[in-house]
C-alpha positions as CSV (number, residue, x, y, z in Angstrom):
1,M,-28.7,-29.1,21.9
2,N,-27.8,-26.2,24.2
3,T,-28.4,-23.3,21.8
4,D,-27.5,-20.7,24.5
5,F,-24.0,-22.2,24.8
6,L,-23.6,-22.4,21.0
7,A,-24.8,-18.8,20.6
8,R,-22.1,-17.7,23.1
9,Q,-19.4,-19.5,21.2
10,L,-20.5,-18.1,17.9
11,R,-20.9,-14.6,19.4
12,I,-24.4,-14.2,18.2
13,G,-27.6,-13.2,19.9
14,R,-30.3,-15.6,20.9
15,R,-32.7,-14.3,18.3
16,R,-30.3,-15.3,15.6
17,D,-30.8,-18.7,14.0
18,V,-28.2,-20.6,16.0
19,V,-28.9,-24.0,14.4
20,L,-28.5,-22.6,10.9
21,I,-25.4,-20.6,11.6
22,G,-23.8,-23.4,13.7
23,G,-24.6,-25.9,10.9
24,L,-23.0,-23.8,8.2
25,I,-19.9,-23.0,10.2
26,G,-19.6,-26.7,11.3
27,A,-19.9,-27.9,7.7
28,M,-17.2,-25.3,6.6
29,L,-14.8,-26.5,9.3
30,V,-15.3,-30.2,8.6
31,G,-14.8,-29.4,4.9
32,F,-11.5,-27.7,5.7
33,L,-10.4,-30.7,7.7
34,A,-11.2,-33.0,4.8
35,Y,-9.3,-30.7,2.5
36,I,-6.1,-30.8,4.5
37,A,-6.4,-34.5,5.5
38,R,-4.4,-35.4,2.4
39,V,-1.4,-33.5,3.8
40,N,-1.0,-35.4,7.0
41,S,2.5,-36.7,6.2
42,V,5.3,-35.5,8.4
43,T,7.2,-32.7,6.6
44,P,10.9,-33.3,6.1
45,D,11.6,-30.1,7.9
46,A,10.5,-31.7,11.1
47,F,13.4,-34.1,11.2
48,H,16.2,-31.5,10.9
49,E,14.4,-29.3,13.4
50,M,14.2,-32.1,15.9
51,S,17.7,-33.2,15.2
52,L,19.0,-29.7,16.3
53,V,17.1,-30.0,19.6
54,R,18.3,-33.5,20.2
55,E,21.9,-32.5,19.6
56,W,21.4,-29.6,22.0
57,Y,20.2,-32.0,24.6
58,R,22.9,-34.6,23.8
59,T,25.9,-32.2,24.1
60,G,24.5,-29.6,26.5
61,E,25.5,-26.9,24.0
62,F,23.3,-25.2,21.4
63,P,24.8,-25.9,18.0
64,R,25.3,-22.5,16.3
65,N,27.2,-24.1,13.4
66,D,26.3,-27.1,11.3
67,V,27.3,-30.6,12.5
68,W,25.2,-32.8,10.3
69,A,26.7,-32.1,6.9
70,Y,30.1,-32.9,5.3
71,S,29.4,-30.6,2.3
72,P,30.3,-26.9,2.4
73,T,28.1,-25.1,4.9
74,V,27.7,-21.5,6.0
75,Q,29.0,-20.3,9.4
76,P,27.1,-19.6,11.5
77,T,24.2,-21.8,10.6
78,V,21.2,-19.7,11.5
79,H,18.4,-22.2,12.0
80,H,15.5,-19.8,12.4
81,E,13.0,-22.5,13.2
82,W,14.9,-23.9,16.2
83,A,12.0,-23.1,18.6
84,T,9.6,-25.0,16.3
85,G,12.0,-27.9,16.6
86,L,11.7,-27.7,20.4
87,A,7.9,-27.9,20.2
88,L,8.1,-30.8,17.8
89,Y,10.7,-32.6,19.8
90,W,8.6,-32.3,23.0
91,S,5.5,-33.4,21.1
92,A,6.8,-36.4,19.2
93,A,10.1,-37.6,20.7
94,T,9.6,-37.2,24.4
95,S,5.9,-37.2,25.0
96,P,3.9,-40.4,25.6
97,L,1.9,-39.7,22.4
98,R,5.1,-40.2,20.3
99,E,4.3,-39.4,16.6
100,Q,0.6,-38.8,17.4
101,G,1.9,-35.9,19.5
102,L,2.6,-34.1,16.2
103,M,-1.0,-34.6,15.1
104,A,-2.3,-33.4,18.4
105,L,-0.2,-30.3,18.1
106,R,-1.3,-29.8,14.5
107,L,-5.0,-30.1,15.2
108,S,-4.7,-27.8,18.2
109,L,-3.0,-25.1,16.1
110,I,-5.6,-25.4,13.4
111,A,-8.5,-25.1,15.9
112,M,-6.9,-22.0,17.4
113,I,-6.3,-20.4,14.0
114,W,-10.0,-20.8,13.0
115,L,-11.2,-19.6,16.4
116,V,-9.1,-16.5,16.2
117,L,-10.0,-15.8,12.6
118,Y,-13.7,-16.1,13.4
119,R,-13.3,-13.6,16.2
120,V,-11.3,-11.2,13.9
121,A,-14.0,-11.4,11.2
122,R,-16.8,-10.9,13.7
123,N,-15.1,-7.9,15.2
124,A,-14.8,-6.4,11.8
125,G,-18.6,-6.7,11.3
126,C,-18.8,-10.0,9.4
127,H,-22.1,-11.9,9.4
128,P,-21.6,-15.5,10.5
129,V,-23.4,-16.9,7.5
130,I,-21.1,-14.9,5.1
131,F,-18.0,-16.2,7.1
132,A,-19.2,-19.8,6.6
133,I,-20.1,-19.3,2.9
134,L,-17.0,-17.4,1.7
135,A,-14.2,-19.1,3.7
136,P,-14.1,-22.2,1.5
137,V,-13.2,-20.0,-1.4
138,T,-9.6,-19.9,0.0
139,F,-9.1,-23.6,0.6
140,P,-7.4,-24.4,-2.7
141,F,-4.5,-21.9,-1.9
142,F,-4.9,-21.8,1.9
143,W,-4.0,-25.5,2.6
144,V,-0.3,-25.2,1.8
145,G,0.7,-24.1,5.3
146,F,-1.0,-26.9,7.2
147,G,1.4,-29.8,6.8
148,T,2.4,-31.9,9.8
149,V,3.8,-29.8,11.4
150,R,5.4,-26.9,9.5
151,A,6.9,-24.0,11.2
152,Q,4.7,-21.9,8.9
153,L,1.7,-23.1,10.9
154,F,2.9,-21.1,13.9
155,T,3.2,-18.1,11.6
156,L,-0.5,-18.5,10.6
157,L,-1.6,-18.6,14.2
158,F,0.6,-15.6,15.3
159,L,-0.6,-13.6,12.3
160,S,-4.2,-14.3,13.2
161,I,-3.6,-13.3,16.8
162,Q,-1.8,-10.1,15.7
163,M,-4.8,-9.1,13.6
164,L,-7.0,-9.5,16.7
165,M,-4.6,-7.4,18.8
166,L,-4.5,-4.6,16.2
167,Q,-8.3,-4.5,16.2
168,S,-8.1,-3.9,19.9
169,D,-5.7,-1.0,19.3
170,W,-8.2,0.6,17.0
171,R,-10.7,0.5,19.8
172,G,-8.3,2.4,22.1
173,K,-7.2,-0.6,24.1
174,R,-3.5,-1.1,24.9
175,W,-3.6,-4.5,26.8
176,W,-2.1,-6.1,23.7
177,I,1.3,-4.5,23.8
178,A,3.1,-6.7,26.3
179,P,1.6,-10.0,25.0
180,W,2.4,-8.9,21.4
181,C,6.1,-8.3,22.3
182,V,6.3,-11.7,23.9
183,M,4.5,-13.4,21.0
184,F,6.8,-11.5,18.5
185,L,9.9,-12.8,20.4
186,L,8.6,-16.3,20.3
187,W,7.5,-15.9,16.6
188,L,11.0,-14.8,15.4
189,N,12.6,-17.9,17.0
190,M,10.0,-20.3,15.5
191,H,9.8,-19.1,11.9
192,A,11.1,-16.3,9.7
193,G,7.5,-15.5,8.9
194,F,7.7,-13.0,11.8
195,I,8.7,-10.6,9.0
196,V,5.1,-10.6,7.9
197,G,4.0,-9.7,11.5
198,G,6.5,-6.9,11.6
199,A,5.4,-5.5,8.3
200,L,1.8,-5.7,9.3
201,F,2.6,-3.7,12.5
202,L,4.4,-1.0,10.5
203,W,1.4,-0.8,8.1
204,H,-0.8,-0.5,11.2
205,V,1.2,2.5,12.3
206,V,0.8,4.1,8.9
207,E,-3.0,3.5,9.0
208,R,-3.3,4.9,12.4
209,T,-1.3,8.0,11.4
210,I,-3.4,8.5,8.2
211,D,-6.6,8.1,10.2
212,H,-5.4,10.7,12.7
213,L,-4.5,13.2,10.0
214,A,-7.9,12.6,8.3
215,R,-9.7,13.3,11.6
216,Y,-8.0,16.8,11.6
217,G,-9.0,17.3,8.0
218,I,-5.4,17.5,6.9
219,L,-6.1,14.7,4.4
220,D,-8.9,15.2,1.9
221,A,-11.6,12.7,2.5
222,G,-12.2,12.2,-1.2
223,Q,-8.5,12.4,-2.3
224,P,-6.4,10.9,0.5
225,W,-3.2,12.0,-1.3
226,N,-4.2,15.6,-1.2
227,L,-2.8,17.5,1.8
228,R,-4.6,20.5,3.2
229,R,-1.6,22.6,4.4
230,A,-3.9,25.2,6.0
231,R,-5.2,22.7,8.5
232,F,-1.7,22.0,9.9
233,A,-1.9,25.2,11.9
234,K,-4.7,23.6,14.0
235,F,-2.8,20.3,14.4
236,D,-2.3,19.3,18.0
237,S,1.0,17.6,18.1
238,K,0.9,16.9,21.8
239,K,-2.4,15.1,21.5
240,A,-1.1,13.2,18.5
241,F,1.9,12.0,20.5
242,Q,-0.4,10.9,23.4
243,Q,-2.6,8.9,21.0
244,L,0.1,7.5,18.7
245,G,3.5,7.9,20.3
246,Y,3.5,4.4,21.8
247,L,3.2,2.9,18.4
248,F,6.3,4.7,17.1
249,F,8.1,3.8,20.4
250,L,7.4,0.1,19.6
251,I,9.3,0.3,16.3
252,P,12.8,0.3,17.8
253,V,11.6,-2.2,20.4
254,L,10.6,-4.4,17.4
255,V,14.2,-4.1,16.0
256,L,15.7,-4.8,19.3
257,L,13.6,-7.9,19.8
258,T,15.0,-9.4,16.5
259,T,18.4,-9.7,18.2
260,W,17.0,-11.9,21.0
261,N,17.9,-15.2,19.4
262,P,20.8,-17.7,19.6
263,W,22.7,-15.9,16.8
264,G,22.1,-12.2,17.7
265,T,22.6,-9.8,14.8
266,D,23.8,-12.6,12.5
267,Y,20.1,-13.3,12.1
268,W,19.7,-10.1,10.1
269,F,22.4,-11.2,7.6
270,Y,20.7,-14.6,7.3
271,L,17.3,-13.0,6.6
272,Y,18.7,-10.8,3.9
273,R,20.4,-13.7,2.2
274,A,17.3,-15.9,2.5
275,I,14.9,-13.2,1.2
276,T,17.0,-12.3,-1.8
277,M,18.0,-15.9,-2.7
278,P,16.2,-17.3,-5.8
279,R,14.7,-20.8,-5.5
280,P,13.7,-21.8,-9.0
281,S,13.8,-25.5,-8.3
282,I,11.7,-25.5,-5.1
283,T,8.1,-26.2,-6.0
284,E,6.5,-24.2,-3.2
285,W,8.5,-21.1,-4.2
286,K,7.1,-21.2,-7.7
287,P,4.0,-19.3,-8.9
288,L,0.5,-20.5,-8.0
289,W,0.0,-22.2,-11.4
290,H,2.7,-24.7,-10.5
291,T,0.6,-26.2,-7.7
292,H,-0.8,-29.7,-7.8
293,S,-4.2,-28.4,-9.0
294,P,-3.5,-25.2,-10.9
295,L,-6.9,-24.7,-12.5
296,T,-8.8,-25.0,-9.2
297,S,-6.2,-22.9,-7.3
298,L,-6.2,-20.1,-9.9
299,L,-10.0,-20.1,-10.1
300,A,-10.3,-19.9,-6.3
301,Y,-7.6,-17.2,-6.2
302,G,-9.4,-15.2,-8.9
303,V,-12.8,-15.4,-7.1
304,A,-11.1,-14.4,-3.8
305,S,-9.4,-11.5,-5.3
306,M,-12.5,-10.2,-7.0
307,L,-14.4,-10.4,-3.7
308,L,-11.6,-8.4,-2.1
309,L,-11.8,-5.7,-4.7
310,Y,-15.6,-5.7,-4.6
311,G,-15.5,-5.3,-0.8
312,M,-13.0,-2.4,-1.1
313,A,-15.2,-0.6,-3.5
314,S,-18.1,-0.8,-1.1
315,R,-16.3,1.1,1.7
316,P,-14.6,4.5,1.9
317,W,-10.8,4.4,1.9
318,K,-10.7,5.5,5.6
319,R,-12.2,2.1,6.6
320,W,-9.8,0.0,4.6
321,R,-8.1,-1.4,7.8
322,M,-5.5,-3.9,6.8
323,V,-7.0,-4.2,3.3
324,P,-4.0,-2.8,1.4
325,F,-1.8,-5.2,3.3
326,C,-4.1,-8.0,2.2
327,L,-3.6,-6.8,-1.4
328,L,0.2,-7.2,-0.9
329,A,-0.4,-10.7,0.4
330,A,-2.5,-11.4,-2.7
331,M,0.5,-10.5,-4.9
332,A,2.8,-12.7,-2.8
333,G,0.3,-15.5,-3.0
334,V,0.2,-15.7,-6.7
335,Q,4.0,-15.4,-7.0
336,H,4.8,-18.1,-4.5
337,I,2.6,-21.1,-3.6
338,R,3.8,-21.1,0.0
339,H,2.5,-17.6,0.6
340,G,-1.0,-18.6,-0.4
341,S,-1.7,-19.5,3.2
342,L,-0.7,-16.0,4.4
343,Y,-3.1,-14.5,1.9
344,G,-5.7,-16.9,3.2
345,V,-5.4,-15.8,6.8
346,L,-5.6,-12.1,5.9
347,W,-8.4,-12.7,3.5
348,I,-10.6,-14.7,5.9
349,G,-10.1,-12.1,8.6
350,I,-10.9,-9.2,6.3
351,V,-12.9,-9.9,3.2
352,P,-16.1,-11.6,4.6
353,A,-16.6,-8.6,6.8
354,L,-16.3,-6.3,3.8
355,V,-18.8,-8.4,1.7
356,S,-21.3,-8.6,4.6
357,A,-22.2,-5.0,4.3
358,T,-22.6,-5.1,0.5
359,P,-25.8,-5.8,-1.5
360,L,-24.3,-9.2,-2.5
361,G,-23.7,-10.1,1.2
362,K,-27.2,-9.1,2.3
363,S,-28.8,-11.0,-0.6
364,I,-26.8,-14.1,0.3
365,V,-28.0,-13.9,3.9
366,A,-31.6,-13.3,2.8
367,W,-31.6,-16.2,0.4
368,I,-30.2,-18.6,3.0
369,N,-32.7,-17.4,5.6
370,S,-35.6,-18.0,3.2
371,R,-34.5,-21.6,2.6
372,R,-33.6,-22.5,6.2
373,R,-34.5,-26.2,6.2
374,E,-32.9,-26.9,2.8
375,V,-29.7,-25.2,3.8
376,I,-29.4,-27.0,7.1
377,T,-30.0,-30.3,5.3
378,V,-27.4,-29.5,2.7
379,A,-24.9,-28.4,5.4
380,A,-25.5,-31.6,7.4
381,L,-25.1,-33.8,4.2
382,S,-21.9,-31.9,3.2
383,A,-20.4,-32.2,6.7
384,S,-21.2,-36.0,6.7
385,I,-19.5,-36.5,3.3
386,C,-16.5,-34.5,4.2
387,A,-16.2,-36.3,7.6
388,A,-16.4,-39.6,5.9
389,F,-13.6,-38.6,3.5
390,A,-11.4,-37.3,6.3
391,V,-11.9,-40.5,8.3
392,S,-11.1,-42.6,5.2
393,L,-7.6,-41.1,5.0
394,P,-7.5,-41.1,8.2
395,F,-6.9,-37.5,9.2
396,W,-5.9,-38.2,12.9
397,K,-3.0,-40.4,12.1
398,V,0.5,-39.1,11.2
399,Q,1.7,-40.6,8.0
400,L,5.3,-41.3,7.0
401,P,5.1,-42.5,3.3
402,T,7.5,-45.3,2.5
403,S,6.5,-46.6,-1.0
404,L,7.0,-45.5,-4.6
405,A,3.3,-45.0,-4.8
406,D,3.8,-41.9,-2.6
407,G,6.3,-40.5,-5.2
408,K,9.3,-38.4,-4.1
409,S,7.6,-37.7,-0.8
410,A,8.5,-41.2,0.4
411,Y,11.1,-41.6,3.1
412,P,14.1,-43.9,2.7
413,V,13.0,-46.2,5.6
414,G,14.4,-49.4,4.1
415,A,17.7,-47.8,3.1
416,V,18.2,-46.2,6.5
417,R,17.5,-49.6,8.2
418,Y,20.0,-51.2,5.9
419,L,22.8,-48.8,6.8
420,G,21.9,-49.0,10.5
421,K,21.9,-52.8,10.4
422,H,25.4,-52.9,9.0
423,N,26.7,-50.2,11.4
424,F,27.7,-48.0,8.5
425,E,29.8,-44.9,9.4
426,G,30.6,-42.3,6.9
427,N,29.3,-39.7,4.4
428,V,26.0,-40.2,2.6
429,M,25.1,-38.1,-0.4
430,T,21.3,-37.5,0.0
431,P,18.5,-35.9,-2.0
432,F,17.1,-32.6,-0.9
433,A,14.0,-34.1,0.8
434,S,15.7,-37.2,2.4
435,G,18.7,-35.9,4.1
436,A,17.0,-34.8,7.3
437,F,15.4,-38.2,7.8
438,V,18.8,-39.9,7.4
439,S,20.4,-37.5,10.0
440,W,17.5,-38.1,12.4
441,H,18.1,-41.8,12.4
442,L,21.8,-42.2,11.7
443,Y,23.7,-39.2,13.1
444,P,26.4,-39.0,14.6
445,K,27.7,-42.1,12.7
446,V,26.5,-40.6,9.4
447,Q,26.8,-37.1,7.9
448,V,24.7,-36.0,4.9
449,S,25.5,-33.8,1.9
450,L,22.1,-32.0,1.7
451,D,18.8,-31.7,3.5
452,G,15.8,-29.4,3.5
453,R,17.6,-26.5,5.2
454,Y,18.9,-25.2,1.8
455,E,19.8,-21.5,2.4
456,V,20.0,-22.1,6.2
457,A,23.0,-24.3,6.2
458,Y,24.6,-24.8,2.8
459,Q,26.8,-22.9,0.5
460,P,25.0,-21.6,-2.7
461,E,26.6,-24.2,-5.0
462,V,25.5,-27.3,-3.0
463,F,21.9,-27.5,-4.1
464,P,22.5,-26.9,-7.8
465,D,25.3,-29.5,-7.7
466,H,22.9,-32.1,-6.2
467,E,20.2,-31.1,-8.7
468,R,22.7,-31.8,-11.6
469,I,23.9,-35.1,-10.1
470,Y,20.5,-36.6,-9.3
471,N,19.0,-35.4,-12.6
472,A,22.0,-36.8,-14.5
473,K,22.6,-33.5,-16.3
474,P,25.7,-33.0,-18.4
475,G,28.8,-32.9,-16.1
476,W,27.3,-34.9,-13.2
477,K,30.1,-37.5,-13.3
478,E,32.7,-34.8,-12.9
479,L,30.8,-33.2,-10.0
480,L,30.4,-36.5,-8.0
481,P,34.1,-36.6,-6.9
482,N,33.9,-33.1,-5.5
483,Y,31.9,-34.5,-2.6
484,A,33.7,-37.0,-0.3
485,S,30.8,-39.4,-0.4
486,D,31.1,-43.0,0.7
487,V,27.6,-43.9,-0.5
488,V,24.9,-42.2,-2.5
489,L,21.2,-42.5,-1.7
490,I,19.1,-42.3,-4.8
491,H,15.3,-42.2,-5.3
492,R,14.1,-44.6,-7.9
493,L,12.3,-41.8,-9.7
494,D,15.4,-39.7,-10.2
495,P,17.1,-39.9,-13.6
496,L,20.3,-41.1,-11.9
497,G,18.3,-44.0,-10.4
498,A,17.3,-45.1,-13.9
499,I,20.9,-44.9,-15.1
500,V,22.2,-47.0,-12.1
501,M,19.5,-49.7,-12.6
502,R,20.2,-49.9,-16.3
503,N,24.0,-50.2,-15.9
504,A,24.4,-52.3,-12.7
505,D,26.1,-55.6,-13.7
506,Q,25.0,-58.6,-11.6
507,R,27.9,-60.7,-12.9
508,A,30.5,-58.2,-11.6
509,D,29.3,-57.6,-8.1
510,Y,26.8,-55.0,-9.3
511,A,29.5,-52.7,-10.7
512,I,28.0,-49.8,-12.6
513,H,29.1,-49.5,-16.2
514,G,30.3,-46.0,-16.9
515,L,30.8,-45.1,-13.3
516,P,34.1,-46.8,-12.3
517,G,34.8,-47.4,-8.6
518,W,31.1,-47.6,-7.7
519,R,28.6,-50.4,-7.2
520,L,25.0,-51.0,-6.3
521,C,24.8,-52.3,-2.8
522,Y,21.1,-51.8,-1.9
523,V,17.9,-51.5,-3.7
524,D,14.2,-51.6,-2.8
525,D,11.1,-50.4,-4.6
526,T,11.6,-46.8,-3.7
527,Y,15.3,-46.1,-3.0
528,M,18.7,-47.5,-3.8
529,I,22.2,-47.0,-2.4
530,V,25.4,-46.8,-4.5
531,C,28.6,-47.2,-2.6
532,R,32.3,-46.9,-3.4
533,N,34.1,-50.2,-4.0
534,D,36.2,-49.9,-0.9
535,V,33.1,-49.5,1.4
536,Q,32.4,-52.8,3.1
537,L,28.6,-53.1,2.5
538,P,27.0,-56.3,1.2
539,H,24.5,-56.3,-1.7
540,E,20.8,-56.5,-0.7
541,D,17.9,-56.6,-3.0
542,A,14.7,-55.6,-1.0
543,R,12.4,-55.1,-4.0
544,R,8.9,-56.4,-3.5
545,A,9.7,-56.6,0.2
546,K,7.3,-54.9,2.6
547,I,8.9,-51.8,4.2
548,F,7.7,-51.2,7.7
549,L,8.4,-48.1,9.6
550,P,10.8,-48.6,12.6
551,S,9.1,-48.4,16.0
552,D,11.2,-45.4,16.8
553,A,10.6,-43.5,13.6
554,L,10.0,-40.3,15.6
555,A,11.7,-41.3,18.8
556,G,14.5,-39.3,20.3
557,G,17.5,-41.6,19.5
558,P,19.1,-42.8,16.3
559,S,17.7,-45.9,14.7
560,T,19.8,-49.0,14.2
561,Q,16.9,-51.3,13.2
């Protein structure tokens, strides 16, 4: 092993124990890979993001309004993730790698995130051993942003890079300004998470200002809220402007950059609506205790937060760089599952460095150094077990679930193939998570009623109406005629699916008792299709039939297989 090369990559001196540190960090990274290997399915968002880019290429005109839905939509349709769709389309639909292009993109982004976070932590004074030991604490709430491939993954990378850039600013370097503006412009066109980057920058301006006032003695070192007015007479405003003026100049630049998108200032109104809109039925917008493993997640969150507070208590307030912002992220992370990954990025970049200087951090390093051989053995064994688990899934392959065993995350592959095979043209009522897949394969012959764009494209009543219909809540039969649907795609686990299967009459061409004018025309082990009586579709029972993914599941054109 070339220890000098490894030492350079880990940014440690030759006298440090390179094998020990490299083994611990390697085990931690393999552990994270194993942890997120279970979320290697293509996210539904990818399909409507790629559909937008494909339509752009097909027509030569960027679609500022919705063209995929027949239900009530908002105008203009501000698809804030359009640039992510461009990256996904190039990776999966046009590259030679096809669907594996998505996985190559995902793994590349993950590698860059960890590389940058390690650099951020080391710049802040983190001991490499502490980085490797503490980072896994975040895994139970950090993983949510690492699906294949979510636009949020770009936000995690950009946020990590911005933390690194702001560290350079504290050291008096200004090389980061132009790259940051370019990155911010790219960020706001890839994901609305750029708001976090803007907020972090504004907090950085506040921190730099407070630090400058403290240096002049205007702020009481023991009580930062106590202003010493007598000191203002010695305040050098010209010097302050020379040192901090560029940061205040960047604030209007920041606002101006937000208009550099396909919708201009309409983006602002979309953001306000999206931020203030309640999402009580979307799981990832629920509090942390609604996640798939609430006990583990809450325990990890509690330990992480206690370490954050412990690290804060060990340093004077003037050295809390980005720490209060991390506290805000902690509040957001417990309120919404999807924000746990933002908290994770900030936590990994900040907290291990805080703990490294504490008695706890020093005792951990001393304990590990005193048991070097045992720790290296345990790290190697842990890495081997995690690697075997990741390979068993397998982590390098993109998954598109198709069976009932995958629950509601399964895609309607058989139903889409059925509609394509019979050259169906018309309106398909679709569940929230399935509509984008249907559009990707059947548009422009087919329009859908709902997909994962939610607040991006649809009027406020559309999602609640669909929730009532698919959950067969009181009044669902009266709602159904409000949508000009030719067929209804239904997941077998939906309450509506149970009603249809229970009331479909084989002796009367599968007419559905209690739902006049509709019949069951297709059913497999995961999905079914109900169509109006005047729609010319034959009945097909594909239960117990093996559903294979079409060869062009992520290709650029609509599927007719």
